[in-house]
ROZA-509101 format. One record per residue: x, y, z of N, C-alpha, C in turn; residue in one letter. Coordinates in steps of 0.1 Angstrom, whole numbers, padded with zeros to 4 digits, always signed. Layout:
<atoms>
XYZXYZXYZa/...
</atoms>
This chain:
<atoms>
+0111+1647+1162+0104+1659+1156+0092+1662+1165m/+0091+1675+1168+0080+1679+1176+0070+1688+1168s/+0058+1686+1171+0048+1694+1164+0039+1701+1174t/+0032+1711+1170+0023+1718+1179+0009+1717+1173t/+0000+1713+1181-0014+1712+1177-0020+1725+1180a/-0029+1729+1171-0037+1741+1174-0050+1741+1166s/-0059+1749+1170-0071+1750+1164-0071+1764+1156c/-0063+1764+1146-0061+1777+1139-0070+1777+1127s/-0074+1789+1123-0081+1791+1111-0072+1794+1099t/-0077+1795+1087-0068+1797+1076-0062+1811+1077a/-0069+1821+1082-0064+1834+1084-0052+1835+1093a/-0052+1827+1104-0041+1828+1113-0029+1820+1109s/-0030+1812+1098-0018+1804+1094-0012+1811+1081t/-0015+1823+1079-0010+1830+1067+0005+1831+1069t/+0012+1828+1058+0027+1829+1058+0030+1843+1053v/+0039+1850+1060+0043+1863+1056+0058+1863+1052t/+0062+1872+1044+0076+1874+1041+0080+1889+1043t/+0092+1891+1045+0097+1905+1047+0104+1909+1034r/+0099+1921+1029+0106+1927+1018+0112+1940+1022t/+0124+1942+1018+0131+1954+1022+0133+1963+1010v/+0128+1975+1010+0130+1985+0999+0140+1996+1004l/+0146+2002+0994+0155+2013+0997+0147+2025+0991r/+0143+2035+0999+0135+2046+0995+0144+2059+0994a/+0140+2068+0986+0148+2080+0984+0138+2092+0984e/+0144+2103+0988+0136+2116+0986+0128+2120+0998g/+0129+2113+1009+0122+2118+1021+0132+2125+1030f/+0127+2135+1037+0137+2144+1044+0132+2147+1059s/+0121+2141+1063+0117+2144+1077+0108+2133+1082c/+0106+2133+1095+0098+2122+1102+0084+2122+1096p/+0078+2133+1092+0064+2132+1087+0064+2124+1074s/+0075+2125+1066+0076+2117+1054+0076+2102+1057c/+0082+2098+1068+0082+2084+1072+0068+2080+1075v/+0061+2088+1082+0047+2085+1086+0038+2083+1073a/+0041+2092+1063+0033+2092+1051+0035+2079+1044k/+0048+2074+1043+0051+2062+1036+0045+2050+1044i/+0046+2050+1057+0041+2039+1065+0025+2038+1063e/+0019+2049+1063+0004+2050+1062+0000+2044+1048k/+0007+2049+1037+0003+2045+1024+0005+2030+1022q/+0017+2025+1025+0020+2011+1023+0012+2002+1032v/+0009+2007+1044+0001+1999+1054-0014+1997+1049g/-0018+2005+1039-0032+2004+1034-0033+1993+1024r/-0022+1988+1019-0022+1978+1008-0027+1964+1014v/-0036+1958+1007-0041+1945+1011-0029+1935+1012a/-0029+1927+1022-0018+1917+1024-0006+1922+1032g/-0005+1935+1035+0006+1941+1043+0002+1939+1057v/+0011+1933+1065+0009+1931+1079+0016+1942+1088v/+0028+1946+1084+0035+1956+1092+0045+1963+1082a/+0047+1976+1086+0056+1985+1078+0065+1992+1088v/+0078+1993+1086+0087+2001+1094+0096+2008+1084a/+0096+2021+1085+0105+2029+1077+0116+2035+1086v/+0129+2032+1082+0140+2037+1090+0146+2049+1083h/+0143+2061+1089+0147+2074+1084+0161+2075+1080f/+0170+2072+1089+0185+2074+1087+0190+2066+1075a/+0186+2053+1074+0191+2045+1063+0183+2044+1050s/+0170+2049+1051+0162+2049+1039+0156+2035+1037g/+0157+2026+1047+0151+2013+1045+0136+2013+1048r/+0129+2005+1040+0114+2003+1043+0113+1988+1044v/+0110+1984+1056+0108+1969+1059+0093+1966+1059e/+0089+1957+1051+0075+1954+1049+0072+1939+1051i/+0064+1936+1061+0060+1922+1063+0046+1921+1056d/+0046+1911+1047+0033+1909+1039+0031+1895+1034h/+0019+1892+1030+0016+1879+1024+0019+1880+1009d/+0029+1872+1005+0033+1872+0991+0023+1867+0981p/+0013+1860+0986+0002+1855+0977-0008+1866+0975q/-0008+1876+0983-0017+1887+0981-0011+1899+0975v/+0001+1903+0978+0007+1915+0973+0022+1912+0970v/+0026+1917+0958+0040+1915+0954+0049+1927+0955g/+0061+1926+0952+0071+1937+0953+0067+1949+0945v/+0062+1946+0933+0058+1957+0924+0047+1966+0930e/+0037+1960+0937+0027+1967+0943+0032+1975+0955a/+0042+1970+0962+0048+1977+0974+0056+1989+0969l/+0063+1988+0958+0070+1999+0952+0060+2009+0947v/+0049+2005+0941+0039+2014+0937+0033+2022+0948a/+0031+2015+0960+0025+2022+0971+0034+2033+0977a/+0047+2030+0977+0057+2040+0981+0057+2052+0971v/+0056+2049+0958+0055+2059+0948+0042+2068+0950a/+0031+2061+0953+0018+2068+0955+0020+2078+0967k/+0028+2075+0977+0031+2084+0988+0040+2095+0984a/+0046+2094+0971+0054+2105+0966+0069+2103+0966g/+0073+2090+0968+0088+2087+0970+0092+2076+0960y/+0105+2076+0957+0110+2066+0948+0116+2055+0957t/+0114+2042+0953+0120+2031+0960+0123+2020+0951s/+0133+2011+0955+0137+2000+0948+0139+1988+0957t/+0139+1976+0952+0141+1965+0961+0156+1965+0966l/+0158+1964+0979+0171+1964+0984+0178+1951+0982a/+0191+1952+0979+0198+1939+0976+0208+1936+0988v/+0206+1942+0999+0215+1939+1010+0208+1932+1021f/
</atoms>
């Protein structure tokens, strides 16, 4: 078993998870930017990628800070409907 020693702080050892949402109702690249901007503002979100063609919203976040409900709410605040993807 190998281990890696480091001088890390609590902030750098944060565990993130990827949540994938299926979004509906957006029709142009500016809609993508709007969703990414709104979701990216949520505390605990590390990265957001919206895939226009498939309607996928991939969000890397700290699950101890933000849950799926808050992510769906952030997409709704941007003006779009989303649900947790099951694929």
